[in-house]
Backbone atoms as SQL, in Angstrom:
CREATE TABLE atoms (id INTEGER PRIMARY KEY, chain TEXT, resi INTEGER, resn TEXT, atom TEXT, x REAL, y REAL, z REAL);
INSERT INTO atoms VALUES
  (1, 'A', 1, 'MET', 'N', -14.051, -0.082, -40.506),
  (2, 'A', 1, 'MET', 'CA', -14.014, 1.318, -40.425),
  (3, 'A', 1, 'MET', 'C', -13.700, 2.074, -41.613),
  (4, 'A', 2, 'ILE', 'N', -14.245, 3.204, -42.074),
  (5, 'A', 2, 'ILE', 'CA', -13.905, 3.861, -43.323),
  (6, 'A', 2, 'ILE', 'C', -12.702, 4.812, -43.076),
  (7, 'A', 3, 'LYS', 'N', -11.885, 4.769, -43.890),
  (8, 'A', 3, 'LYS', 'CA', -10.540, 5.660, -43.771),
  (9, 'A', 3, 'LYS', 'C', -10.762, 6.437, -45.112),
  (10, 'A', 4, 'VAL', 'N', -10.423, 7.837, -44.878),
  (11, 'A', 4, 'VAL', 'CA', -10.249, 8.708, -45.936),
  (12, 'A', 4, 'VAL', 'C', -8.833, 9.203, -46.142),
  (13, 'A', 5, 'VAL', 'N', -8.273, 9.122, -47.211),
  (14, 'A', 5, 'VAL', 'CA', -6.844, 9.588, -47.643),
  (15, 'A', 5, 'VAL', 'C', -6.903, 10.586, -48.689),
  (16, 'A', 6, 'ILE', 'N', -6.168, 11.703, -48.601),
  (17, 'A', 6, 'ILE', 'CA', -5.909, 12.592, -49.463),
  (18, 'A', 6, 'ILE', 'C', -4.968, 12.286, -50.415),
  (19, 'A', 7, 'PHE', 'N', -5.190, 12.110, -51.631),
  (20, 'A', 7, 'PHE', 'CA', -4.060, 11.784, -52.639),
  (21, 'A', 7, 'PHE', 'C', -3.652, 12.950, -53.624),
  (22, 'A', 8, 'ASP', 'N', -2.426, 13.340, -53.698),
  (23, 'A', 8, 'ASP', 'CA', -1.828, 14.192, -54.582),
  (24, 'A', 8, 'ASP', 'C', -0.788, 13.668, -55.828),
  (25, 'A', 9, 'ASN', 'N', -0.939, 12.141, -55.821),
  (26, 'A', 9, 'ASN', 'CA', -0.214, 11.720, -56.737),
  (27, 'A', 9, 'ASN', 'C', -0.900, 11.718, -58.050),
  (28, 'A', 10, 'LYS', 'N', -0.456, 12.286, -59.066),
  (29, 'A', 10, 'LYS', 'CA', -1.076, 12.656, -60.420),
  (30, 'A', 10, 'LYS', 'C', -1.483, 11.419, -61.073),
  (31, 'A', 11, 'ARG', 'N', -0.872, 10.351, -61.034),
  (32, 'A', 11, 'ARG', 'CA', -1.210, 8.891, -61.825),
  (33, 'A', 11, 'ARG', 'C', -2.453, 8.502, -60.934),
  (34, 'A', 12, 'VAL', 'N', -2.451, 8.570, -59.703),
  (35, 'A', 12, 'VAL', 'CA', -3.668, 7.927, -58.920),
  (36, 'A', 12, 'VAL', 'C', -4.878, 8.903, -59.275),
  (37, 'A', 13, 'ILE', 'N', -4.669, 10.157, -59.075),
  (38, 'A', 13, 'ILE', 'CA', -5.726, 11.168, -59.626),
  (39, 'A', 13, 'ILE', 'C', -6.349, 10.910, -61.050),
  (40, 'A', 14, 'GLU', 'N', -5.534, 10.915, -61.937),
  (41, 'A', 14, 'GLU', 'CA', -5.901, 10.677, -63.285),
  (42, 'A', 14, 'GLU', 'C', -6.521, 9.231, -63.505),
  (43, 'A', 15, 'SER', 'N', -6.428, 8.353, -62.533),
  (44, 'A', 15, 'SER', 'CA', -6.942, 6.940, -62.794),
  (45, 'A', 15, 'SER', 'C', -8.864, 7.242, -62.584),
  (46, 'A', 16, 'VAL', 'N', -8.993, 8.369, -61.886),
  (47, 'A', 16, 'VAL', 'CA', -10.507, 8.586, -61.390),
  (48, 'A', 16, 'VAL', 'C', -10.999, 9.769, -61.996),
  (49, 'A', 17, 'TYR', 'N', -10.235, 10.779, -62.164),
  (50, 'A', 17, 'TYR', 'CA', -10.530, 12.120, -62.784),
  (51, 'A', 17, 'TYR', 'C', -9.704, 12.521, -63.833),
  (52, 'A', 18, 'PRO', 'N', -10.011, 12.286, -65.109),
  (53, 'A', 18, 'PRO', 'CA', -9.284, 12.633, -66.294),
  (54, 'A', 18, 'PRO', 'C', -8.883, 14.099, -66.332),
  (55, 'A', 19, 'ASN', 'N', -7.512, 14.167, -66.907),
  (56, 'A', 19, 'ASN', 'CA', -7.014, 15.630, -67.282),
  (57, 'A', 19, 'ASN', 'C', -7.124, 16.558, -66.126),
  (58, 'A', 20, 'PRO', 'N', -6.570, 16.084, -64.709),
  (59, 'A', 20, 'PRO', 'CA', -6.532, 17.082, -63.588),
  (60, 'A', 20, 'PRO', 'C', -5.481, 17.980, -63.850),
  (61, 'A', 21, 'GLY', 'N', -5.792, 19.228, -63.287),
  (62, 'A', 21, 'GLY', 'CA', -4.806, 20.271, -63.123),
  (63, 'A', 21, 'GLY', 'C', -3.611, 19.907, -62.125),
  (64, 'A', 22, 'ASP', 'N', -2.635, 20.503, -62.048),
  (65, 'A', 22, 'ASP', 'CA', -1.567, 20.129, -61.111),
  (66, 'A', 22, 'ASP', 'C', -1.998, 20.315, -59.715),
  (67, 'A', 23, 'ASP', 'N', -3.187, 21.267, -59.426),
  (68, 'A', 23, 'ASP', 'CA', -3.635, 21.373, -58.061),
  (69, 'A', 23, 'ASP', 'C', -4.841, 20.538, -57.604),
  (70, 'A', 24, 'VAL', 'N', -5.188, 19.536, -58.478),
  (71, 'A', 24, 'VAL', 'CA', -6.310, 18.762, -58.209),
  (72, 'A', 24, 'VAL', 'C', -5.857, 17.554, -57.079),
  (73, 'A', 25, 'ARG', 'N', -6.604, 17.473, -56.235),
  (74, 'A', 25, 'ARG', 'CA', -6.421, 16.330, -55.007),
  (75, 'A', 25, 'ARG', 'C', -7.626, 15.483, -55.092),
  (76, 'A', 26, 'ILE', 'N', -7.521, 14.270, -54.522),
  (77, 'A', 26, 'ILE', 'CA', -8.674, 13.392, -54.406),
  (78, 'A', 26, 'ILE', 'C', -8.693, 12.926, -52.967),
  (79, 'A', 27, 'ALA', 'N', -9.968, 13.151, -52.309),
  (80, 'A', 27, 'ALA', 'CA', -10.114, 12.589, -50.966),
  (81, 'A', 27, 'ALA', 'C', -10.926, 11.121, -51.316),
  (82, 'A', 28, 'TRP', 'N', -10.116, 10.156, -50.802),
  (83, 'A', 28, 'TRP', 'CA', -10.445, 8.799, -51.223),
  (84, 'A', 28, 'TRP', 'C', -10.963, 7.986, -50.043),
  (85, 'A', 29, 'ALA', 'N', -12.324, 7.484, -49.982),
  (86, 'A', 29, 'ALA', 'CA', -12.943, 6.915, -48.890),
  (87, 'A', 29, 'ALA', 'C', -12.932, 5.220, -49.126),
  (88, 'A', 30, 'GLN', 'N', -12.123, 4.679, -48.246),
  (89, 'A', 30, 'GLN', 'CA', -11.987, 3.266, -48.355),
  (90, 'A', 30, 'GLN', 'C', -12.296, 2.483, -47.118),
  (91, 'A', 31, 'GLU', 'N', -13.026, 1.288, -47.116),
  (92, 'A', 31, 'GLU', 'CA', -13.153, 0.419, -46.131),
  (93, 'A', 31, 'GLU', 'C', -12.634, -1.012, -46.429),
  (94, 'A', 32, 'GLY', 'N', -11.592, -1.507, -45.911),
  (95, 'A', 32, 'GLY', 'CA', -11.089, -2.748, -46.289),
  (96, 'A', 32, 'GLY', 'C', -10.542, -2.508, -47.692),
  (97, 'A', 33, 'PRO', 'N', -10.955, -3.525, -48.663),
  (98, 'A', 33, 'PRO', 'CA', -10.334, -3.424, -50.021),
  (99, 'A', 33, 'PRO', 'C', -11.598, -2.520, -50.879),
  (100, 'A', 34, 'ASP', 'N', -12.592, -2.116, -50.259),
  (101, 'A', 34, 'ASP', 'CA', -13.570, -1.483, -51.068),
  (102, 'A', 34, 'ASP', 'C', -13.614, -0.072, -51.086),
  (103, 'A', 35, 'CYS', 'N', -13.655, 0.675, -52.187),
  (104, 'A', 35, 'CYS', 'CA', -13.677, 2.066, -52.416),
  (105, 'A', 35, 'CYS', 'C', -15.204, 2.617, -52.014),
  (106, 'A', 36, 'LYS', 'N', -15.454, 3.371, -51.095),
  (107, 'A', 36, 'LYS', 'CA', -16.739, 3.930, -50.761),
  (108, 'A', 36, 'LYS', 'C', -17.166, 5.110, -51.587),
  (109, 'A', 37, 'GLY', 'N', -16.189, 5.727, -52.004),
  (110, 'A', 37, 'GLY', 'CA', -16.325, 6.908, -52.836),
  (111, 'A', 37, 'GLY', 'C', -15.181, 7.864, -52.841),
  (112, 'A', 38, 'TRP', 'N', -15.232, 8.877, -53.541),
  (113, 'A', 38, 'TRP', 'CA', -14.171, 9.929, -53.639),
  (114, 'A', 38, 'TRP', 'C', -14.615, 11.244, -54.134),
  (115, 'A', 39, 'CYS', 'N', -13.679, 12.298, -53.806),
  (116, 'A', 39, 'CYS', 'CA', -14.068, 13.647, -54.105),
  (117, 'A', 39, 'CYS', 'C', -12.845, 14.423, -54.604),
  (118, 'A', 40, 'ALA', 'N', -13.136, 14.905, -55.809),
  (119, 'A', 40, 'ALA', 'CA', -12.060, 15.700, -56.402),
  (120, 'A', 40, 'ALA', 'C', -12.208, 17.120, -56.045),
  (121, 'A', 41, 'PHE', 'N', -10.924, 17.770, -55.802),
  (122, 'A', 41, 'PHE', 'CA', -10.965, 19.315, -55.248),
  (123, 'A', 41, 'PHE', 'C', -9.606, 19.877, -55.822),
  (124, 'A', 42, 'THR', 'N', -9.517, 21.298, -55.787),
  (125, 'A', 42, 'THR', 'CA', -8.401, 21.852, -55.980),
  (126, 'A', 42, 'THR', 'C', -7.917, 22.389, -54.665),
  (127, 'A', 43, 'GLU', 'N', -6.481, 22.541, -54.772),
  (128, 'A', 43, 'GLU', 'CA', -5.953, 23.201, -53.614),
  (129, 'A', 43, 'GLU', 'C', -6.279, 24.650, -53.333),
  (130, 'A', 44, 'GLY', 'N', -6.925, 25.308, -54.220),
  (131, 'A', 44, 'GLY', 'CA', -7.407, 26.607, -54.100),
  (132, 'A', 44, 'GLY', 'C', -8.799, 26.538, -53.345),
  (133, 'A', 45, 'GLY', 'N', -9.417, 25.400, -53.127),
  (134, 'A', 45, 'GLY', 'CA', -10.675, 25.470, -52.465),
  (135, 'A', 45, 'GLY', 'C', -11.939, 25.144, -53.468),
  (136, 'A', 46, 'GLU', 'N', -11.947, 24.714, -54.629),
  (137, 'A', 46, 'GLU', 'CA', -13.153, 24.329, -55.300),
  (138, 'A', 46, 'GLU', 'C', -13.313, 22.863, -55.285),
  (139, 'A', 47, 'LEU', 'N', -14.517, 22.441, -54.880),
  (140, 'A', 47, 'LEU', 'CA', -14.877, 21.099, -54.944),
  (141, 'A', 47, 'LEU', 'C', -15.319, 20.842, -56.316),
  (142, 'A', 48, 'LEU', 'N', -14.757, 19.852, -57.113),
  (143, 'A', 48, 'LEU', 'CA', -15.133, 19.701, -58.466),
  (144, 'A', 48, 'LEU', 'C', -16.127, 18.667, -58.720),
  (145, 'A', 49, 'LEU', 'N', -15.905, 17.350, -57.998),
  (146, 'A', 49, 'LEU', 'CA', -16.876, 16.188, -58.222),
  (147, 'A', 49, 'LEU', 'C', -16.699, 15.358, -57.064),
  (148, 'A', 50, 'ALA', 'N', -17.854, 14.857, -56.596),
  (149, 'A', 50, 'ALA', 'CA', -18.079, 13.819, -55.439),
  (150, 'A', 50, 'ALA', 'C', -18.729, 12.477, -56.171),
  (151, 'A', 51, 'VAL', 'N', -18.026, 11.426, -55.978),
  (152, 'A', 51, 'VAL', 'CA', -18.693, 9.946, -56.408),
  (153, 'A', 51, 'VAL', 'C', -18.949, 9.259, -55.180),
  (154, 'A', 52, 'ASP', 'N', -20.205, 9.302, -54.738),
  (155, 'A', 52, 'ASP', 'CA', -20.587, 8.703, -53.413),
  (156, 'A', 52, 'ASP', 'C', -21.203, 7.158, -53.848),
  (157, 'A', 53, 'LYS', 'N', -20.381, 6.162, -53.328),
  (158, 'A', 53, 'LYS', 'CA', -20.809, 4.791, -53.750),
  (159, 'A', 53, 'LYS', 'C', -21.411, 4.119, -52.509),
  (160, 'A', 54, 'ASP', 'N', -21.520, 4.781, -51.284),
  (161, 'A', 54, 'ASP', 'CA', -21.867, 4.152, -50.107),
  (162, 'A', 54, 'ASP', 'C', -22.320, 5.121, -48.991),
  (163, 'A', 55, 'ASP', 'N', -22.862, 6.222, -49.336),
  (164, 'A', 55, 'ASP', 'CA', -23.559, 7.289, -48.426),
  (165, 'A', 55, 'ASP', 'C', -22.402, 7.799, -47.610),
  (166, 'A', 56, 'VAL', 'N', -21.270, 8.261, -48.386),
  (167, 'A', 56, 'VAL', 'CA', -20.100, 8.936, -47.634),
  (168, 'A', 56, 'VAL', 'C', -19.816, 10.434, -48.153),
  (169, 'A', 57, 'PHE', 'N', -20.946, 10.965, -48.704),
  (170, 'A', 57, 'PHE', 'CA', -20.802, 12.327, -49.392),
  (171, 'A', 57, 'PHE', 'C', -20.412, 13.279, -48.288),
  (172, 'A', 58, 'GLU', 'N', -20.899, 13.351, -47.185),
  (173, 'A', 58, 'GLU', 'CA', -20.614, 14.164, -46.115),
  (174, 'A', 58, 'GLU', 'C', -19.231, 14.066, -45.644),
  (175, 'A', 59, 'LEU', 'N', -18.938, 12.747, -45.448),
  (176, 'A', 59, 'LEU', 'CA', -17.371, 12.463, -44.989),
  (177, 'A', 59, 'LEU', 'C', -16.434, 12.733, -46.038),
  (178, 'A', 60, 'LEU', 'N', -16.594, 12.720, -47.367),
  (179, 'A', 60, 'LEU', 'CA', -15.879, 13.314, -48.357),
  (180, 'A', 60, 'LEU', 'C', -15.583, 14.764, -48.416),
  (181, 'A', 61, 'ILE', 'N', -16.733, 15.396, -48.121),
  (182, 'A', 61, 'ILE', 'CA', -16.620, 16.835, -48.231),
  (183, 'A', 61, 'ILE', 'C', -15.923, 17.239, -47.063),
  (184, 'A', 62, 'ARG', 'N', -16.353, 16.712, -45.784),
  (185, 'A', 62, 'ARG', 'CA', -15.371, 17.195, -44.650),
  (186, 'A', 62, 'ARG', 'C', -14.049, 16.904, -44.746),
  (187, 'A', 63, 'ALA', 'N', -13.548, 15.778, -45.438),
  (188, 'A', 63, 'ALA', 'CA', -12.166, 15.510, -45.524),
  (189, 'A', 63, 'ALA', 'C', -11.589, 16.442, -46.339),
  (190, 'A', 64, 'ALA', 'N', -12.202, 16.742, -47.556),
  (191, 'A', 64, 'ALA', 'CA', -11.731, 17.657, -48.374),
  (192, 'A', 64, 'ALA', 'C', -11.598, 19.033, -47.796),
  (193, 'A', 65, 'LEU', 'N', -12.611, 19.529, -47.090),
  (194, 'A', 65, 'LEU', 'CA', -12.439, 20.857, -46.538),
  (195, 'A', 65, 'LEU', 'C', -11.414, 20.825, -45.254),
  (196, 'A', 66, 'ASN', 'N', -11.233, 19.807, -44.620),
  (197, 'A', 66, 'ASN', 'CA', -10.340, 19.686, -43.619),
  (198, 'A', 66, 'ASN', 'C', -8.923, 19.887, -44.143),
  (199, 'A', 67, 'HIS', 'N', -8.637, 19.211, -45.219),
  (200, 'A', 67, 'HIS', 'CA', -7.335, 19.440, -45.935),
  (201, 'A', 67, 'HIS', 'C', -7.189, 20.870, -46.332),
  (202, 'A', 68, 'LEU', 'N', -8.165, 21.601, -46.844),
  (203, 'A', 68, 'LEU', 'CA', -8.041, 22.827, -47.345),
  (204, 'A', 68, 'LEU', 'C', -7.893, 23.785, -46.182),
  (205, 'A', 69, 'ASP', 'N', -8.465, 23.550, -44.996),
  (206, 'A', 69, 'ASP', 'CA', -8.328, 24.319, -43.795),
  (207, 'A', 69, 'ASP', 'C', -6.679, 24.301, -43.296),
  (208, 'A', 70, 'LEU', 'N', -6.137, 22.884, -43.343),
  (209, 'A', 70, 'LEU', 'CA', -4.918, 22.707, -42.971),
  (210, 'A', 70, 'LEU', 'C', -3.734, 23.395, -43.863),
  (211, 'A', 71, 'VAL', 'N', -4.176, 23.595, -45.170),
  (212, 'A', 71, 'VAL', 'CA', -3.308, 24.296, -46.064),
  (213, 'A', 71, 'VAL', 'C', -3.543, 25.900, -45.998),
  (214, 'A', 72, 'GLY', 'N', -4.590, 26.327, -45.420),
  (215, 'A', 72, 'GLY', 'CA', -4.707, 27.758, -45.098),
  (216, 'A', 72, 'GLY', 'C', -5.811, 28.320, -46.193),
  (217, 'A', 73, 'VAL', 'N', -6.683, 27.505, -46.683),
  (218, 'A', 73, 'VAL', 'CA', -7.671, 28.096, -47.583),
  (219, 'A', 73, 'VAL', 'C', -8.926, 28.346, -46.727),
  (220, 'A', 74, 'GLU', 'N', -9.420, 29.673, -46.982),
  (221, 'A', 74, 'GLU', 'CA', -10.483, 30.113, -45.999),
  (222, 'A', 74, 'GLU', 'C', -11.864, 29.731, -46.563),
  (223, 'A', 75, 'THR', 'N', -12.061, 29.517, -47.806),
  (224, 'A', 75, 'THR', 'CA', -13.382, 29.555, -48.450),
  (225, 'A', 75, 'THR', 'C', -13.306, 28.351, -49.339),
  (226, 'A', 76, 'GLY', 'N', -14.531, 27.529, -49.107),
  (227, 'A', 76, 'GLY', 'CA', -14.701, 26.358, -50.119),
  (228, 'A', 76, 'GLY', 'C', -15.750, 26.851, -51.120),
  (229, 'A', 77, 'VAL', 'N', -15.652, 26.541, -52.475),
  (230, 'A', 77, 'VAL', 'CA', -16.595, 26.812, -53.461),
  (231, 'A', 77, 'VAL', 'C', -16.887, 25.579, -54.329),
  (232, 'A', 78, 'CYS', 'N', -18.081, 25.583, -54.920),
  (233, 'A', 78, 'CYS', 'CA', -18.500, 24.315, -55.675),
  (234, 'A', 78, 'CYS', 'C', -19.424, 25.178, -56.944),
  (235, 'A', 79, 'LYS', 'N', -19.111, 24.639, -58.153),
  (236, 'A', 79, 'LYS', 'CA', -19.937, 25.105, -59.425),
  (237, 'A', 79, 'LYS', 'C', -20.572, 23.852, -59.913),
  (238, 'A', 80, 'ASN', 'N', -20.459, 22.711, -59.392),
  (239, 'A', 80, 'ASN', 'CA', -21.085, 21.617, -59.954),
  (240, 'A', 80, 'ASN', 'C', -22.352, 21.300, -59.430),
  (241, 'A', 81, 'LYS', 'N', -23.400, 21.697, -60.106),
  (242, 'A', 81, 'LYS', 'CA', -24.731, 21.706, -59.522),
  (243, 'A', 81, 'LYS', 'C', -25.215, 20.384, -59.218),
  (244, 'A', 82, 'ALA', 'N', -24.646, 19.144, -59.622),
  (245, 'A', 82, 'ALA', 'CA', -25.011, 17.998, -59.197),
  (246, 'A', 82, 'ALA', 'C', -24.542, 17.718, -57.733),
  (247, 'A', 83, 'MET', 'N', -23.820, 18.617, -57.162),
  (248, 'A', 83, 'MET', 'CA', -23.413, 18.396, -55.658),
  (249, 'A', 83, 'MET', 'C', -24.182, 19.351, -54.835),
  (250, 'A', 84, 'PHE', 'N', -24.938, 20.195, -55.539),
  (251, 'A', 84, 'PHE', 'CA', -25.603, 21.334, -54.622),
  (252, 'A', 84, 'PHE', 'C', -26.644, 20.862, -53.516),
  (253, 'A', 85, 'PRO', 'N', -27.476, 19.843, -53.787),
  (254, 'A', 85, 'PRO', 'CA', -28.376, 19.352, -52.859),
  (255, 'A', 85, 'PRO', 'C', -27.785, 18.999, -51.500),
  (256, 'A', 86, 'GLY', 'N', -26.610, 18.127, -51.762),
  (257, 'A', 86, 'GLY', 'CA', -25.917, 17.636, -50.511),
  (258, 'A', 86, 'GLY', 'C', -24.907, 18.843, -49.850),
  (259, 'A', 87, 'LEU', 'N', -24.656, 19.781, -50.580),
  (260, 'A', 87, 'LEU', 'CA', -23.790, 20.643, -50.089),
  (261, 'A', 87, 'LEU', 'C', -24.783, 21.761, -49.267),
  (262, 'A', 88, 'TYR', 'N', -25.851, 22.057, -49.835),
  (263, 'A', 88, 'TYR', 'CA', -26.771, 22.991, -49.101),
  (264, 'A', 88, 'TYR', 'C', -27.052, 22.265, -47.668),
  (265, 'A', 89, 'THR', 'N', -27.248, 20.925, -47.552),
  (266, 'A', 89, 'THR', 'CA', -27.650, 20.400, -46.133),
  (267, 'A', 89, 'THR', 'C', -26.316, 20.559, -45.232),
  (268, 'A', 90, 'LEU', 'N', -25.276, 20.644, -45.883),
  (269, 'A', 90, 'LEU', 'CA', -23.986, 21.005, -45.041),
  (270, 'A', 90, 'LEU', 'C', -23.690, 22.360, -44.696),
  (271, 'A', 91, 'GLY', 'N', -24.563, 23.271, -45.132),
  (272, 'A', 91, 'GLY', 'CA', -24.375, 24.562, -44.805),
  (273, 'A', 91, 'GLY', 'C', -23.755, 25.496, -45.874),
  (274, 'A', 92, 'PHE', 'N', -23.397, 25.079, -47.027),
  (275, 'A', 92, 'PHE', 'CA', -23.002, 25.796, -48.077),
  (276, 'A', 92, 'PHE', 'C', -24.213, 26.786, -48.644),
  (277, 'A', 93, 'ARG', 'N', -23.874, 27.988, -48.981),
  (278, 'A', 93, 'ARG', 'CA', -24.845, 28.924, -49.375),
  (279, 'A', 93, 'ARG', 'C', -24.625, 29.425, -50.976),
  (280, 'A', 94, 'ASP', 'N', -25.549, 30.079, -51.529),
  (281, 'A', 94, 'ASP', 'CA', -25.327, 30.572, -52.787),
  (282, 'A', 94, 'ASP', 'C', -24.284, 31.635, -52.796),
  (283, 'A', 95, 'ALA', 'N', -23.589, 31.606, -53.977),
  (284, 'A', 95, 'ALA', 'CA', -22.423, 32.648, -54.026),
  (285, 'A', 95, 'ALA', 'C', -22.999, 33.536, -55.087),
  (286, 'A', 96, 'PRO', 'N', -22.320, 34.826, -54.818),
  (287, 'A', 96, 'PRO', 'CA', -22.642, 35.865, -55.885),
  (288, 'A', 96, 'PRO', 'C', -21.913, 35.427, -57.223),
  (289, 'A', 97, 'GLY', 'N', -22.713, 35.449, -58.396),
  (290, 'A', 97, 'GLY', 'CA', -22.179, 35.010, -59.709),
  (291, 'A', 97, 'GLY', 'C', -22.403, 33.677, -59.841),
  (292, 'A', 98, 'GLY', 'N', -23.062, 32.933, -58.944),
  (293, 'A', 98, 'GLY', 'CA', -23.317, 31.350, -59.309),
  (294, 'A', 98, 'GLY', 'C', -22.470, 30.416, -58.336),
  (295, 'A', 99, 'GLY', 'N', -22.882, 29.213, -58.256),
  (296, 'A', 99, 'GLY', 'CA', -22.187, 28.350, -57.531),
  (297, 'A', 99, 'GLY', 'C', -22.639, 28.474, -55.840),
  (298, 'A', 100, 'LEU', 'N', -21.888, 27.643, -55.144),
  (299, 'A', 100, 'LEU', 'CA', -22.014, 27.675, -53.763),
  (300, 'A', 100, 'LEU', 'C', -20.832, 27.858, -53.032),
  (301, 'A', 101, 'THR', 'N', -20.789, 28.474, -51.822),
  (302, 'A', 101, 'THR', 'CA', -19.610, 28.657, -50.902),
  (303, 'A', 101, 'THR', 'C', -19.904, 28.583, -49.623),
  (304, 'A', 102, 'VAL', 'N', -18.776, 28.169, -48.808),
  (305, 'A', 102, 'VAL', 'CA', -18.751, 28.094, -47.465),
  (306, 'A', 102, 'VAL', 'C', -17.429, 28.582, -46.747),
  (307, 'A', 103, 'ASN', 'N', -17.637, 29.333, -45.590),
  (308, 'A', 103, 'ASN', 'CA', -16.382, 29.605, -44.966),
  (309, 'A', 103, 'ASN', 'C', -15.846, 28.449, -44.188),
  (310, 'A', 104, 'ILE', 'N', -14.803, 27.972, -44.509),
  (311, 'A', 104, 'ILE', 'CA', -14.385, 26.643, -43.842),
  (312, 'A', 104, 'ILE', 'C', -14.107, 26.782, -42.372),
  (313, 'A', 105, 'LYS', 'N', -13.626, 27.866, -41.775),
  (314, 'A', 105, 'LYS', 'CA', -13.449, 27.946, -40.301),
  (315, 'A', 105, 'LYS', 'C', -14.894, 27.825, -39.603),
  (316, 'A', 106, 'GLU', 'N', -15.928, 28.611, -40.211),
  (317, 'A', 106, 'GLU', 'CA', -17.299, 28.477, -39.829),
  (318, 'A', 106, 'GLU', 'C', -17.838, 27.056, -39.821),
  (319, 'A', 107, 'PHE', 'N', -17.474, 26.528, -40.907),
  (320, 'A', 107, 'PHE', 'CA', -18.102, 25.147, -41.150),
  (321, 'A', 107, 'PHE', 'C', -17.661, 24.193, -39.994),
  (322, 'A', 108, 'PHE', 'N', -16.290, 24.364, -39.613),
  (323, 'A', 108, 'PHE', 'CA', -15.989, 23.349, -38.477),
  (324, 'A', 108, 'PHE', 'C', -16.227, 23.846, -37.001),
  (325, 'A', 109, 'LYS', 'N', -16.939, 24.978, -36.949),
  (326, 'A', 109, 'LYS', 'CA', -17.171, 25.513, -35.569),
  (327, 'A', 109, 'LYS', 'C', -18.329, 24.579, -34.927),
  (328, 'A', 110, 'PRO', 'N', -18.208, 24.200, -33.794),
  (329, 'A', 110, 'PRO', 'CA', -19.464, 23.611, -33.209),
  (330, 'A', 110, 'PRO', 'C', -20.827, 24.349, -33.251),
  (331, 'A', 111, 'CYS', 'N', -21.925, 23.803, -33.482),
  (332, 'A', 111, 'CYS', 'CA', -23.061, 24.478, -33.486),
  (333, 'A', 111, 'CYS', 'C', -23.441, 24.910, -32.118),
  (334, 'A', 112, 'GLY', 'N', -24.262, 26.028, -32.107),
  (335, 'A', 112, 'GLY', 'CA', -24.622, 26.697, -30.762),
  (336, 'A', 112, 'GLY', 'C', -24.869, 25.874, -29.577),
  (337, 'A', 113, 'GLY', 'N', -23.908, 25.490, -28.846),
  (338, 'A', 113, 'GLY', 'CA', -24.004, 24.872, -27.479),
  (339, 'A', 113, 'GLY', 'C', -24.551, 23.440, -27.615),
  (340, 'A', 114, 'CYS', 'N', -24.680, 22.734, -28.690),
  (341, 'A', 114, 'CYS', 'CA', -25.145, 21.400, -28.800),
  (342, 'A', 114, 'CYS', 'C', -23.872, 20.492, -28.709),
  (343, 'A', 115, 'GLY', 'N', -22.684, 20.876, -28.889),
  (344, 'A', 115, 'GLY', 'CA', -21.448, 20.019, -28.789),
  (345, 'A', 115, 'GLY', 'C', -21.285, 19.274, -30.077),
  (346, 'A', 116, 'HIS', 'N', -22.041, 19.458, -31.131),
  (347, 'A', 116, 'HIS', 'CA', -21.744, 18.698, -32.430),
  (348, 'A', 116, 'HIS', 'C', -21.279, 19.641, -33.490),
  (349, 'A', 117, 'SER', 'N', -20.592, 19.048, -34.413),
  (350, 'A', 117, 'SER', 'CA', -20.307, 20.102, -35.524),
  (351, 'A', 117, 'SER', 'C', -21.440, 19.699, -36.311),
  (352, 'A', 118, 'ARG', 'N', -21.741, 20.664, -37.439),
  (353, 'A', 118, 'ARG', 'CA', -22.739, 20.408, -38.379),
  (354, 'A', 118, 'ARG', 'C', -22.630, 19.083, -39.180);
């Protein structure tokens, strides 16, 4: 089973994301001893970088957005164009001035009557 942990330890974060700001966090996906991928994001809601080693992109984004939702962030944003294709499939939309955005509360609402989240 793949487990995702949110790290706020600066030394752990620096091991995969150089020169992070104080508000950078890492969503780390692991199965047993194997890292399946990670996503760097800020406590303010910006998704910075996702490294997907085993088709866990959606899991990483969901984990990061869930953490942000729990700390009261309403909007997720991303300016990293390499992440755009995957984010579009998850419901992110073009933001005024560039980048992509998603309303986090809307992201986690079940889709119309189907019983599944997006």
